[in-house]
C-alpha positions as CSV (number, residue, x, y, z in Angstrom):
1,X,0.0,0.0,0.0
2,X,1.4,3.4,-1.0
3,X,0.8,6.6,1.0
4,X,1.8,10.2,0.4
5,X,3.9,10.5,3.5
6,X,7.7,11.1,3.2
7,X,9.7,7.9,3.9
8,X,9.4,6.9,7.6
9,X,7.0,9.8,8.4
10,X,3.7,8.0,8.4
11,X,4.0,7.0,12.1
12,X,6.2,9.9,13.3
13,X,4.3,11.5,16.3
14,X,6.3,14.7,15.8
15,X,5.0,15.2,12.2
16,X,2.4,18.1,12.1
17,X,-0.2,15.8,10.4
18,X,0.1,13.2,13.3
19,X,-0.1,15.7,16.2
20,X,-3.0,15.0,18.5
21,X,-5.0,18.2,19.2
22,X,-6.0,19.1,22.7
23,X,-9.6,19.1,23.8
24,X,-11.3,22.5,23.6
25,X,-12.4,24.1,26.8
26,X,-14.4,27.3,27.5
27,X,-12.3,29.8,29.5
28,X,-12.6,33.3,30.8
29,X,-9.6,35.6,30.2
30,X,-9.2,38.6,32.5
31,X,-6.8,41.4,31.8
32,X,-6.3,44.5,33.9
33,X,-4.8,47.4,32.1
34,X,-3.9,50.9,33.3
35,X,-3.1,54.0,31.4
36,X,-1.6,57.2,32.9
37,X,-2.5,60.4,31.1
38,X,-3.2,64.1,31.5
39,X,-6.9,65.0,31.5
40,X,-8.4,68.5,31.5
41,X,-11.0,68.6,34.2
42,X,-14.0,70.8,33.2
43,X,-15.2,71.6,36.8
44,X,-11.9,72.0,38.5
45,X,-11.6,74.8,41.1
46,X,-9.3,75.8,43.9
47,X,-10.5,75.2,47.4
48,X,-9.1,77.5,50.1
49,X,-9.8,76.3,53.6
50,X,-9.0,78.3,56.8
51,X,-9.6,76.8,60.2
52,X,-9.0,78.0,63.8
53,X,-7.2,75.5,65.9
54,X,-7.5,75.0,69.7
55,X,-4.7,77.5,70.5
56,X,-6.4,80.3,68.5
57,X,-4.0,79.9,65.6
58,X,-5.0,79.3,62.0
59,X,-4.4,76.4,59.6
60,X,-4.6,77.0,55.9
61,X,-5.0,74.4,53.2
62,X,-5.3,74.8,49.4
63,X,-6.1,72.1,47.0
64,X,-7.7,71.5,43.6
65,X,-11.1,69.9,43.6
66,X,-12.2,68.3,40.4
67,X,-15.6,67.5,39.0
68,X,-16.6,64.1,37.5
69,X,-13.3,62.9,36.0
70,X,-15.0,59.9,34.4
71,X,-17.4,62.1,32.6
72,X,-14.6,64.4,31.5
73,X,-12.7,61.4,30.2
74,X,-15.7,60.1,28.3
75,X,-16.3,63.5,26.7
76,X,-12.8,63.5,25.2
77,X,-11.6,59.9,24.8
78,X,-12.7,56.3,24.0
79,X,-12.7,53.6,26.6
80,X,-10.4,50.7,25.9
81,X,-13.4,48.7,24.7
82,X,-14.5,51.4,22.4
83,X,-10.9,51.8,21.1
84,X,-10.8,48.0,20.4
85,X,-14.2,48.2,18.7
86,X,-12.9,51.0,16.5
87,X,-9.7,49.0,15.7
88,X,-11.9,46.0,14.8
89,X,-13.9,48.2,12.4
90,X,-10.7,49.3,10.7
91,X,-9.3,45.8,10.6
92,X,-12.5,44.4,9.2
93,X,-12.4,47.0,6.4
94,X,-8.8,46.0,5.6
95,X,-9.9,42.3,5.3
96,X,-12.9,43.3,3.2
97,X,-10.5,45.2,0.9
98,X,-8.4,42.1,0.5
99,X,-5.6,42.9,2.9
100,X,-4.3,40.0,4.9
101,X,-1.1,41.2,6.4
102,X,0.4,44.6,7.4
103,X,3.7,45.3,9.1
104,X,4.2,41.6,9.6
105,X,0.9,41.2,11.4
106,X,-1.7,38.7,10.1
107,X,-4.8,40.9,10.1
108,X,-7.6,38.3,10.4
109,X,-5.9,36.8,13.6
110,X,-5.5,40.3,15.1
111,X,-9.1,41.0,14.3
112,X,-10.1,37.8,16.2
113,X,-7.9,38.8,19.2
114,X,-9.4,42.3,19.4
115,X,-13.0,41.1,19.2
116,X,-15.5,40.3,21.9
117,X,-13.9,41.8,25.0
118,X,-16.2,43.0,27.8
119,X,-15.5,45.7,30.3
120,X,-15.8,44.4,33.9
121,X,-15.0,47.8,35.3
122,X,-14.1,51.2,34.1
123,X,-12.9,54.1,36.4
124,X,-11.0,57.3,36.1
125,X,-9.1,58.4,39.2
126,X,-6.7,61.2,40.1
127,X,-3.1,60.1,40.7
């Protein structure tokens, strides 16, 4: 009987066509990412506090108080999920236009990797 394998390769367990594939399993991937940036706060104002202490002296404190930083961020920038969705839109258009690779990156695989992420949590905090 003649097969199409190279000589001695029909029973080679290391040959790609003889590899046993692992079982598929559903998983949940969680990634926490952080980005430091400068954000212009729309409702920022200087707070100037004076207090009289027990000895009749004064204490003075000044600090900036900001409005809703999350709202300020969302008015100017995309969330990470929104950025990924925009990237997916661009990648899908490239695939539709017949592009398969760019800068050494296989576009259909990147599109799959960028798709279907959910936000568990989104916050904007002052550093």
